[in-house]
C-alpha positions in Angstrom: 0.0 0.0 0.0 2.9 2.4 0.8 4.6 1.7 -2.5 1.4 2.3 -4.4 0.9 5.6 -2.6 4.5 6.6 -3.5 3.9 5.7 -7.1 0.7 7.8 -7.1 2.5 10.7 -5.5 5.3 10.5 -8.1 2.7 10.4 -10.9 1.0 13.4 -9.4 4.2 15.3 -9.3 4.7 14.5 -13.0 1.2 15.6 -13.7 1.6 18.8 -11.9 4.9 19.5 -13.8 3.4 18.6 -17.1 1.6 21.9 -17.7 4.7 23.8 -16.8 6.9 22.1 -19.4 4.3 21.7 -22.1 6.5 23.0 -24.9 9.4 20.7 -24.0 7.0 17.7 -23.7 5.6 18.4 -27.2 9.1 18.3 -28.7 10.3 15.1 -27.0 7.0 13.1 -26.5 4.7 11.8 -28.9 0.9 12.3 -28.9 0.2 8.9 -27.4 2.7 9.2 -24.6 1.2 12.6 -23.7 -2.3 11.2 -23.5 -1.2 8.3 -21.3 0.6 10.6 -19.0 -2.4 12.9 -18.9 -4.7 9.9 -17.9 -2.3 8.7 -15.3 -2.1 12.2 -13.7 -5.9 12.6 -13.8 -6.4 9.2 -12.1 -3.8 10.0 -9.5 -5.4 13.4 -8.7 -8.8 11.7 -8.3 -7.3 9.1 -6.0 -5.8 11.8 -3.8 -9.1 13.6 -3.7 -10.8 10.4 -2.6 -8.3 9.8 0.1 -8.6 13.4 1.3 -12.4 12.9 1.4 -12.2 9.6 3.3 -9.7 10.9 5.9 -12.3 12.8 8.1 -14.8 10.1 7.8 -12.3 7.5 8.9 -11.3 9.6 11.9 -14.9 10.1 12.9 -15.6 6.3 12.7 -12.4 5.7 14.7 -13.6 8.1 17.4 -17.0 6.5 17.5 -15.3 3.1 17.9 -13.1 4.4 20.7 -16.2 6.0 22.3 -18.1 2.7 22.2 -15.1 1.0 23.7 -14.9 3.4 26.5 -18.6 3.1 27.2 -18.2 -0.7 27.6 -15.6 -0.1 30.3 -16.9 0.0 33.9 -17.6 3.4 35.4 -15.4 4.7 38.2 -16.9 6.2 41.4 -17.0 9.8 39.9 -18.2 8.9 36.4 -21.8 8.6 35.2 -23.9 8.3 32.1 -26.0 11.4 31.6 -29.5 11.7 30.2 -28.1 12.0 26.7 -26.2 8.6 27.0 -22.7 10.0 27.1 -20.1 9.5 29.8 -19.4 12.4 32.1 -17.6 13.3 35.3 -18.9 14.9 38.5 -16.1 17.5 38.2 -17.7 18.7 34.9 -20.9 19.8 36.5 -20.3 23.4 35.6 -18.9 22.8 32.1 -20.7 23.4 28.9 -23.4 25.5 30.6 -24.7 27.4 27.5 -28.2 27.4 28.8 -27.1 28.9 32.1 -25.0 31.5 30.4 -27.8 32.4 28.1 -30.3 32.6 31.0 -28.0 34.8 33.1 -27.2 37.0 30.1 -30.9 37.6 29.4 -31.5 38.3 33.0 -28.7 40.9 33.2 -29.9 42.5 30.0 -33.5 42.5 31.3 -34.7 40.4 28.3 -37.4 37.8 28.4 -36.3 34.3 28.8 -36.9 31.7 26.1 -39.8 29.3 26.3 -39.1 26.3 28.6 -35.5 27.5 29.2 -35.8 27.5 32.9 -37.3 24.0 33.0 -34.6 22.7 30.7 -32.0 24.4 32.9 -33.4 22.7 36.0 -33.4 19.3 34.2 -29.8 19.7 33.2 -28.7 20.8 36.7 -30.6 17.9 38.4 -29.0 15.5 36.0 -25.5 16.8 36.9 -26.1 16.9 40.6 -24.3 13.6 41.5 -22.4 12.1 44.4 -19.6 9.6 44.0 -20.5 6.0 44.6 -18.5 2.9 45.2 -20.0 0.8 42.3 -22.0 1.7 39.2 -20.7 5.2 38.9 -21.9 8.4 40.6 -25.5 8.5 41.8 -27.9 11.3 41.1 -29.2 13.3 44.1 -33.0 14.0 44.0 -33.6 17.6 45.1 -36.8 16.6 46.9 -34.6 14.9 49.5 -33.0 18.1 50.6 -35.9 20.2 52.1 -36.7 17.9 55.0 -32.9 17.7 55.9 -32.7 21.5 56.0 -36.1 22.8 57.1 -37.0 20.3 59.8 -34.2 21.0 62.4 -34.6 24.8 61.7 -38.3 24.8 62.3 -38.1 22.7 65.4 -35.5 24.9 66.9 -37.6 28.0 66.1 -40.7 26.3 67.7 -38.6 25.7 70.8 -38.0 29.5 71.4 -41.5 30.3 72.6 -44.9 28.7 73.2 -46.6 30.8 70.5 -43.9 30.1 68.0 -44.4 26.4 68.7 -48.1 26.6 68.0 -47.5 28.5 64.7 -44.8 26.1 63.5 -46.5 22.9 64.5 -49.7 24.1 62.8 -48.1 25.3 59.6 -45.8 22.3 59.1 -48.6 19.7 58.6 -50.4 22.2 56.4 -47.3 22.6 54.2 -46.9 18.8 54.0 -50.5 18.3 53.0 -50.3 21.1 50.4 -47.2 19.5 48.9 -48.9 16.1 48.9 -51.9 17.4 46.9 -49.6 19.2 44.5 -47.6 16.1 43.7 -50.7 13.9 43.7 -52.4 16.0 41.2 -49.3 15.9 38.9 -49.0 12.1 39.3 -45.3 12.5 39.9 -42.9 10.5 42.0 -41.1 12.3 44.8 -38.7 11.3 47.6 -39.8 14.2 49.8 -42.1 12.2 52.1 -39.8 9.2 52.4 -36.9 11.6 53.3 -39.2 13.4 55.8 -40.1 10.1 57.4 -36.6 8.7 57.6 -35.1 12.0 58.8 -37.8 12.5 61.4 -37.1 9.1 62.8 -33.4 9.6 62.8 -33.5 13.1 64.2 -35.8 12.1 67.0 -33.5 9.2 67.9 -30.5 11.5 67.8 -32.2 14.0 70.2 -33.1 11.1 72.4 -29.5 10.0 72.6 -28.0 13.5 73.1 -30.7 15.3 75.2 -32.8 12.7 77.1 -30.3 9.9 77.9 -27.7 12.2 79.5 -30.2 13.5 82.0 -30.2 10.1 83.8 -33.9 9.6 83.7 -33.6 6.9 81.1 -31.8 3.6 81.7 -29.9 1.3 79.5 -32.9 -1.1 79.2 -35.2 1.7 78.0 -32.5 2.9 75.6 -32.0 -0.6 74.2 -35.8 -0.9 73.8 -36.0 2.3 71.8 -33.0 1.3 69.7 -34.4 -2.1 69.0 -37.7 -0.5 67.9 -36.0 1.9 65.5 -33.9 -0.9 64.0 -36.9 -3.2 63.5 -38.9 -0.3 62.0 -36.1 0.3 59.5 -35.8 -3.4 58.7 -39.5 -3.7 58.1 -39.3 -0.6 55.9 -36.6 -2.1 53.8 -38.7 -5.3 53.4 -41.7 -3.1 52.4 -39.7 -1.3 49.8 -39.2 -4.5 47.8 -41.3 -5.2 44.7 -45.1 -5.2 45.4 -45.4 -7.9 42.7 -46.0 -6.4 39.3 -48.2 -7.9 36.6 -46.1 -9.3 33.7 -47.4 -10.9 30.5 -48.2 -14.6 30.9 -46.7 -16.6 28.0 -49.2 -19.4 28.2 -52.0 -17.1 26.9 -50.1 -15.3 24.2 -51.5 -16.3 20.9 -51.5 -13.3 18.6 -50.1 -9.8 18.4 -51.3 -6.5 17.2 -48.8 -4.0 16.0 -49.2 -0.3 17.0 -47.7 2.3 14.8 -46.9 4.6 17.7 -46.4 3.9 21.4 -48.9 5.1 24.0 -48.1 8.5 25.6 -45.8 8.7 28.6 -44.8 5.0 28.3 -41.6 3.3 27.4 -42.4 1.0 24.4 -39.8 -1.4 25.5 -41.3 -2.0 28.9 -42.5 -5.5 29.8 -40.5 -6.7 26.9 -43.3 -6.4 24.3 -41.9 -3.4 22.3 -44.5 -2.2 19.8 -46.5 -5.4 19.9 -49.5 -5.8 22.0 -50.1 -9.4 23.3 -53.7 -10.7 23.1 -54.8 -13.5 25.4 -56.5 -16.2 23.4 -56.8 -19.8 24.5 -58.3 -21.1 21.3 -56.8 -21.1 17.8 -57.9 -19.9 14.4 -58.2 -16.6 12.7 -61.7 -16.1 13.9 -60.7 -16.0 17.6 -57.8 -13.7 16.7 -60.2 -11.4 15.0 -62.6 -11.4 17.9 -59.7 -10.6 20.3 -58.7 -7.7 18.1 -62.3 -6.4 18.0 -62.6 -6.6 21.8 -59.3 -4.7 22.2 -60.4 -2.0 19.7 -63.9 -1.6 21.1 -62.7 -1.0 24.7 -65.0 -3.6 26.2 -62.3 -5.2 28.3 -62.1 -4.4 32.0 -59.0 -6.4 32.8 -56.9 -5.4 29.8 -54.4 -2.6 30.6 -53.8 -0.5 27.4 -50.8 1.2 29.1 -48.9 -1.9 30.3 -50.3 -4.0 27.5 -51.0 -6.9 29.9 -54.0 -8.9 31.0 -54.6 -8.2 34.6 -55.8 -10.8 37.1 -58.7 -10.0 39.4 -58.1 -7.2 42.0 -55.0 -6.0 40.1 -54.8 -2.4 39.3 -52.7 0.1 37.4 -50.8 2.7 39.4 -50.7 6.0 37.6 -47.7 7.2 39.6 -45.5 4.1 39.1 -47.1 3.6 35.7 -47.3 -0.2 36.0 -49.9 -2.7 37.0 -49.7 -4.3 40.5 -51.2 -7.5 41.8 -53.9 -6.7 44.5 -53.1 -3.0 44.4 -54.1 -1.3 47.6 -52.7 2.2 47.1 -49.6 4.1 46.3 -48.0 5.2 49.6 -45.9 8.4 49.3 -44.2 7.6 52.7 -42.4 4.7 51.2 -42.4 6.0 47.6 -43.8 2.7 46.3 -47.0 0.8 45.8 -48.6 -1.4 48.4 -49.5 -4.6 46.8 -49.8 -8.3 47.3 -46.2 -9.0 48.3 -45.5 -6.0 50.7 -48.9 -5.3 52.2 -48.3 -7.3 55.3 -44.8 -5.8 55.8 -46.4 -2.4 55.3 -48.8 -2.9 58.2 -45.9 -4.3 60.3 -43.8 -1.1 59.6 -46.7 1.1 60.7 -47.2 -1.0 63.8 -43.5 -1.0 64.8 -43.2 2.8 64.2 -46.3 3.6 66.2 -45.2 1.4 69.2 -41.7 2.9 69.1 -43.0 6.4 68.8 -45.5 6.1 71.6 -42.8 4.6 73.9 -40.3 7.3 73.0 -42.8 10.1 73.6 -43.7 8.7 77.0 -40.0 8.6 78.0 -39.4 12.2 76.8 -42.4 13.5 78.7 -41.4 11.7 81.9 -38.0 13.3 81.6 -38.9 16.9 80.8 -42.2 16.9 82.9 -41.6 14.4 85.7 -44.3 15.9 88.0 -47.1 15.8 85.4 -49.2 12.9 84.1 -48.4 11.7 80.6 -51.7 13.0 79.1 -51.6 16.4 80.9 -47.9 16.9 80.2 -48.6 17.6 76.5 -51.0 20.4 77.4 -49.5 21.7 80.7 -45.8 21.5 81.4 -44.7 24.5 83.5 -41.1 25.8 83.2 -40.3 23.7 80.1 -39.4 26.8 78.1 -36.9 28.0 80.6 -34.2 25.8 79.1 -33.8 25.5 75.4 -32.9 21.7 75.5 -36.1 20.9 77.4 -38.2 23.1 75.1 -36.7 21.4 72.1 -37.5 17.9 73.5 -41.0 19.0 74.4 -41.5 20.4 70.8 -40.2 17.2 69.3 -42.6 15.2 71.5 -45.5 17.3 70.1 -44.2 16.8 66.5 -44.0 13.1 67.1 -47.5 13.1 68.4 -48.7 14.8 65.2 -46.9 12.3 63.0 -48.1 9.4 65.1 -51.7 10.5 64.9 -51.6 10.6 61.1 -50.1 7.2 60.9 -52.4 5.8 63.5 -55.4 6.9 61.3 -53.8 5.1 58.4 -53.2 1.9 60.3 -56.9 1.9 61.6 -58.1 2.3 58.0 -55.9 -0.5 56.8 -57.0 -2.9 59.6 -60.7 -2.2 58.8 -60.1 -2.8 55.1 -58.4 -6.1 55.8 -61.2 -7.1 58.1 -63.7 -6.6 55.3 -61.3 -7.9 52.6 -61.3 -4.8 50.6 -58.4 -2.7 49.3 -58.2 1.0 49.5 -58.5 1.3 45.7 -61.6 -0.9 45.7 -63.1 1.2 48.5 -62.6 4.5 46.7 -64.0 3.0 43.5 -67.1 1.6 45.3 -67.7 4.9 47.1 -67.5 6.7 43.8 -69.8 4.3 42.0 -72.1 4.0 45.1 -71.9 0.2 45.0 -70.7 -0.3 48.6 -72.2 -0.2 52.1 -70.4 2.5 54.1 -70.6 3.3 57.8 -69.1 6.0 60.1 -68.7 8.6 57.5 -66.9 6.3 55.1 -64.5 4.9 57.6 -65.9 1.4 57.1 -66.5 0.3 53.5 -68.0 -3.1 52.7 -68.2 -4.1 49.1 -69.3 -7.7 49.8 -67.5 -9.0 46.8 -64.5 -10.8 48.3 -65.5 -11.0 52.0 -65.4 -14.4 53.7 -66.0 -13.3 57.3 -63.6 -11.7 59.8 -61.5 -14.8 60.4 -61.6 -15.9 56.7 -60.5 -12.4 55.6 -57.6 -12.2 57.9 -56.5 -15.8 57.1 -56.5 -14.9 53.4 -54.6 -11.7 54.1 -51.9 -13.5 56.2 -51.4 -16.3 53.7 -51.7 -14.4 50.3 -48.7 -14.7 48.1 -47.3 -17.8 49.7 -49.1 -20.3 47.5 -49.1 -20.5 43.7 -49.9 -17.5 41.6 -53.5 -16.5 41.1 -55.1 -18.1 38.0 -55.0 -15.8 35.0 -58.3 -14.8 33.4 -59.5 -16.4 30.2 -60.9 -14.7 27.2 -64.4 -14.7 28.7 -63.1 -12.6 31.6 -62.4 -9.8 29.1 -66.0 -9.0 28.6 
């Protein structure tokens, strides 16, 4: 190849010199030799042009190959793959900020911002906000985790300054949490705010118990060990609850035909559930007639158990969560405090988490009130505790006891509703649907909802709840269940 290129270069030099010595060439060369030399020079020039054209293309392909090779390599603790699919580094969080520069420039010049520029800027910054991790590269930090970590200690210390400030803060804090809940629930978005608030509240209360209550000498090692064990068991039950609530996947035994969609449904990854652009239809029979009937039923929208978003055939009592955007077996509700759905696999551990938290919280509150208000009864100490605001540490513990009581009251109400629903064998989703359609018998202002569909009596309902998910999977519906 090198010798060929040298020959071509020599021929090109001869071709370039040929016009300069045209008169000498005419005297010494014949017409045929001139034509041959002209063709050789023209061919050499075209070859060099082709090589010049291919050089950038070859370099680009080589860079792409090197880039693909680099992406196959494992990420270090400070590297990550951004939302555009390229490798980046946490140290480059402030690099290539054209959107930020443009927004600041328009703000300084008092010019209007571009449409969706601020939302795009927030998306870029949240994608670059990462922390180094030991495996799998740097992890992204959700901004909704930060407000509880910053605001909760500040608000509790402000509430401990005066009795009136305590009333204002402890009244405004639940209102703000409920307002944020309704905002996120209306947008059907996932957030780690409530999970962060729950975990940090538990951790901060335990930290104050160790640093403020235990050094007073009113709490012994046995009581401290009991509180520590309660916190540890609560966290262990929460970790068990955070596992998969048992999603609904396509059942291969009932897959008979497929219908191709030309465009994926909105707000859904077409590759989810492994079906791509093809929708699986559940047909037990065979033949084109049954396939056509299945297609007509899907198109007419007469199916109750077919989920058009997940493209799966749901068993009875399964439901689609609009926040997680997936179908869950025996869906009860989506709990924002665990940032996950409560379904068939984690419903029992969810109740266990609530029960352990309530017992630990009530026991901790009683120990705190006995320490800061030793001369008062436990019930009256929350309302009347003289001299508690004379010392900031006692006032802070008293304020935290009130805050724990507010949180405990809310979770106690949730636990009572769950116990009533289990006793009547009804899920929260089924109860809301029955109340909306007026197909259930409700008592005590909707606290007790009895649909009468799956109830087997008090003992039968609790036996089914405690043993669900341990046996074989529930039978999948047939084609007749679609109607």
